[in-house]
N, C-alpha and C positions, 0 to 999 in steps of 0.2 A: 508715268509708267515707263519703265526701261524698254527701249526699242530692241526687238529681236533681230540678231544679225541675219541678213538675207531678206528681211521683210520690212526694211526701212523705206516704205513707199508712201507717196503722197496720196491723199484722198482723191477719187475721181472727180469730185466737185471742185471747181476752180476756187482758189483763195481759201480753201479749207486747210485743216491741219494734216498731220501724217496719220496713216491708218493705225487704229488701235483696237478695233472691234470687228466681229464677223457674225453673220446671222445664218443659222442652219435650218430655219423654218422652210419646209418644202413648198409652202404656198406663197412665200414672200416674193414680191415683184420688184422691190427696191434693190439698190446696189447691195450685194452680199457683204462686201467689205466697206467699212466706213470709219469716220472719226467721231469724236465726242460732239463736234459742232453739228453733224448730221442728227445725232441723238437729241440734241437740244432743239433742233428744227422739227422734231416729231417723227422722224423716221424710225421704224422698228419698235416703237413704244408699245404696240399691241401684242408683241410676242417677245418680251425681254427675257423670258425663260429660255428662249432659243439663242440667246446671245452668248458669244464666247470672246475671251480676250485672245491676244496673239499666241500666248503660250498654250492655251486650251486648243486654239485652232491647229497648231502643229501636232498636238496629241490626237486631234480628231482626224487629220490627214493620215497619221500613222495607223490609227485604228482601222480606217477604211482600206489602207494598203494591205494590212494583215487579213482582213476579211476578203478582199479581192483575191489574194493568194490562196486562201481556203477554198473559194469558189473555183478557181482554176484547178486546184488539186482534185476537187470533187468531179469536175468535168473530165479530167484526165482518167479518173477511176472508172467513170461511165464508159469512156471510149475503150479502156482496157478490158472491161467486162464484156462489151460487145465483141471486141476482137477475139477474145477467148472462146466465146459462144460460136463465132463464125468458124474458128479452127475446129471445134467439136463437130459442128454441122458438116464441114467438108470431110472430116474423117468418117462420119456416118454415111454420107453419100458414096464415098469410095467403097465402104464395106457392102453397101446395098446394091450397087449398080456396076461395080467394076470386077469382072471375073477374067483373070488371065487363063491361058491354056493350062498352066500348071495347076491353078486353083480348081478348074473344072474337072481335071483328071482325078482330083481327090474326092469328088462328090459321089454319093451313091445315087440311085434312081430317084428316091424320095426327095433328097436334097436338090437334085437337078431340077425336079419338077417345081419345087418351091422357088428356086432361083429364077426359073423362066417366068413364073407368075409375077415376080418383082420386076423383072426386066420389061415385061409387056406393059406394066403400069408407069414406066418411066416418063413418057411424054406427058401424061396427066399430072403426075407429081411435079414435074419440072414447071409446067404452066402455072399450077397453084402456088408453088414456092416463089417463083419469080414475081407473080402478081402481088402476093402478100408483102414480100420484102421490098420490091421496087416502090410500092405505095408508101411503105414506112420510110424507105430511104429518101424518096422525093419529098415527103412531108418534113423529114428532119433537115434535109439539105436546104429546102426553101426557107424553113424556119431559121436555120443558121445564117443563111444569106441575109435575111431580113434584120436579124439581130446585129450582124457585123456591119451592114449598111447604116443602121441607125447610130451605131457607135462612131462610125467614120464621119457621118453627117454632123454629129455633135462636135467632133474635133475640128472639121472644116469650118463650121459656123464660128466656133471659138477662135480659130486661126484668122478667119476673115475679119472678125470683130477686132482682134488684136492689131491686125494690119491697119484697119481703119483708124483705130485709136492712136496708133503710132504715127500715122500720116498727119492726123489732126494735131497731135502734140508737136510734131516737126514743124508744121505750118505756124502754129502758135509761137513757138520759139523764135522762128525767123521773123515773124511780125514784131515781137517784142524787141528783138535785136535791132531791126531796122529803125524802129522808133528811137531806141537808145543811141544808135549810130548818128541819127540826125541831130539829136540833142548834143551829142559829143562835138560835132562839127560846128554847132552853135555856141560852143564853150559853156554849155550848161552841164557841167560834169557831175554835180551831185544828182541832178534829175536823171541823167543818163545812167548812172550807177544803179539807181532803183530799177530801171527797166532791164539792165543786164542781169541784175539779181533775180528778177522775176523769170527771165529766160533760163537762168541757171538753176532755179528752183525746180523747173520741169526737166531740164537736161543738164546735169552737173558737168558734163564733158563737152559743152558747146564751145569750141575753140575760139570763135570770133568774140563771143561775149566775155570770155576769160581775158582775152587779149585787150579788148577795149575798156574793160573795167580796170585792168592794170594801167593802161594809158591815162584813163581819167584820174586815177589816184596819183599818178606821176604829176599831172598838171595841177593837182590840188596840193602839191608838195608833200604828199603823204608817201614818202619813198619806201618805208619799211613794209607798209601794207601793199604797195604796188609790187614789191619783190615777191610777196607771198602769192599773189594772183598771177604773176608772170611765171612763177614756178609751177603752178597748177596747169597753166597752158603748156609748159615744157614737159610736164609729166605725160601729156597726150601726144605732143609732137616735139621731140628733143631738138629738132632742127628748125623750129619756128623762129625765123630770123628777127621778126618784130619783138618777140618776147625776149630773145637774147639781148637785143640792142637796148630795150628799155630797162632790163635788169642791170646791164652795164652802166647806163646813165644814172640809175638810182644809186648804185654803189659809188659812183663818182661823186654825186652830190652829198653822200654820207661820208665822204673822205676815205672810203675804203678802196684805194687806188689799185692795190695789187689784185684784188678780186675783180675789180672793174675791167682790168686788162684781160684777165682770164676769160671773162664772158664776152668781151669785145672780140677777142681772138676766136672764140667759138663762132660768132657771127661772121667774122672775116673768113673763116675756113669754108663757109658756105658761099659767101659772096665777097671775094677779095677787094671789090671796089665799093663796098658799102660805106657811104660817106659818113654817116653818123658814127659808126663803129670806129672808123679811122680817126675821126675827130676826137672822140673821147679817149681812145687809146693814146693819142699824142698828148692830150692833156695830162693823163695819168702818168705817163713816162716822165714828163717834165716835173710833175709834182713830186714823184718819188726821188728824183735826182736831188731836189732841194731838201726833202725830208732827210735823206741820208746825210747831207752836209750838216743839217741841224743837229743830228744825233752824234756827230763826230767832234763837236766843239763844246766850249764852256756854256753852261746853262744860262749865263747872263745874256748871251746872244741868241738863245734858243727861240724866244718869242718872235723876234724879228724875222728869223729864217723860216719859222713855221708859217708866219703870215705870207712871206714870199712864196713858200711852198703852195699855199692855198690858191694864190693868184698867179702862179708861174705860168699856167697855161695861157694867160693873157699875152705873154711874150710870143708863144707859139702861134696864137691867133693873129697877133699883129704882124709877124714876120712871114707867115705862110698862108694861113686861111684867108686873111684879109686881101692878100695879093691875088689869090685865086678868084675870090669873089669879084674884086674890081675888074679882073680880066673878063669874067662872065658878064658883068654889067656893061662893059664896053661893047661886047658883042650883041647883047640883048638887054638894053636899058630897062625894058618893061617886064623882065622875067620875075614873076611873083616870088618864086622860091629864093632866087638870088638876093632880092631885096630884103626878104625875111632874114637870110643868113647874115647879111651886112648889118641889119639891125641887132641880130643876136651877138655879133662880134662887138659892136659898140656897147651893148648892154653888159657884156663881160668885162669891158674896159671901164665900166661904171660911168659911161657917157650916155646917161639915160635920155636926156632931151634929144640928142642926135639919133639915138636908137629909135625913139618914137617917130621921128620923121620918116625913117625907112620902113618901119612897121606900117605906118599910115599909107605910104606909097604902095606897099604890097597889098594892103586891104582894099585900096582903090581899084586894083586890077581884079582881085577876087574877094568880094565882101564876106565870103563864108570861110576864108582860110583861117582856121582856128589857131594855129601856132603864132601867126602875127598878131591876132586879136589878144591872145593870152600874153604874149610878150609885151605888147603895149600896155596892158593892164598892170602887169608886174612893174614895169618902169614907172608908170604913174604912181603906183603905191610906194615905190622906193623914193621917188622925188618928194612925196608928201611926208615921208618919215624924216627926210633930211631937213625939211623946213621947220 
């Protein structure tokens, strides 16, 4: 069934499908909105004649909206009729009991006698009138207050239920994310993605789950899909530096150097000292220089220059990054991240066996440091391919 825009909601039952049906039976105690899986489980089978699909549900809401407006109009008419009767009653009271000096001077003896009889009865009429109308007024006011209170209580109850459900969903999302996060740092990226997907099924805008799904796809070398999920994170927070950085890295490994520089620059505009963004921007700049040279000469030499273009960043690593890392290791020889970066440089230089040594040193310091574990696994895989 085609989903209705604005009603693309998941079933309240965990691990069920999206909502497709609604029940309008007044005595029903089950969830009013449900999916086909609920129906297969036996819910609402006793009153299927009261079942509506989502298109019919929208029409049902529209029908009740019109009927409620008709009710409001009728109540307003009742109020207007009462108001007009009160105006008429006030006019009659003035005619009966209000005699100005000018009006009295216009009366004859008989009329004055009748007027005096009316005036003398005023206290009695006033008491009777107020007792009757106050009783009616009190009854109506009390009844209206009861009706208004009932409606407000229903709204408050629904609001409290919604808040509780939202809080439960929030807790569930965080729980799924934390489980996925743990798997991510254990380098179990495929398993982690399943949990991030489960969290995103409940909350499609959960930024941390979007970010770490993109990261997981990156470490699985699925760069195109990683960019898609990084973009989804950036649609929520355009300055999310991790997503900007990983998008730049994915574009770099897809040899899209110009775009990689653009996204690295966006990350650097937020944090000018962001190491990874500086690293990949430098790689891209060197690669573009060699690509431009390749395009300016005879095609016979094109392949060799393209190859140099793809690996030109190794020169930058060798002459700059490697020096910085060595300085860091001289200061702190047991720094986990510096050891990882040294291994990464050696891996980029295709010195896989040496890279593994540094990755292993990093892992010895922090056995759960995923980048080093992942780098070691990649180097071992590349060594096996060469043999």
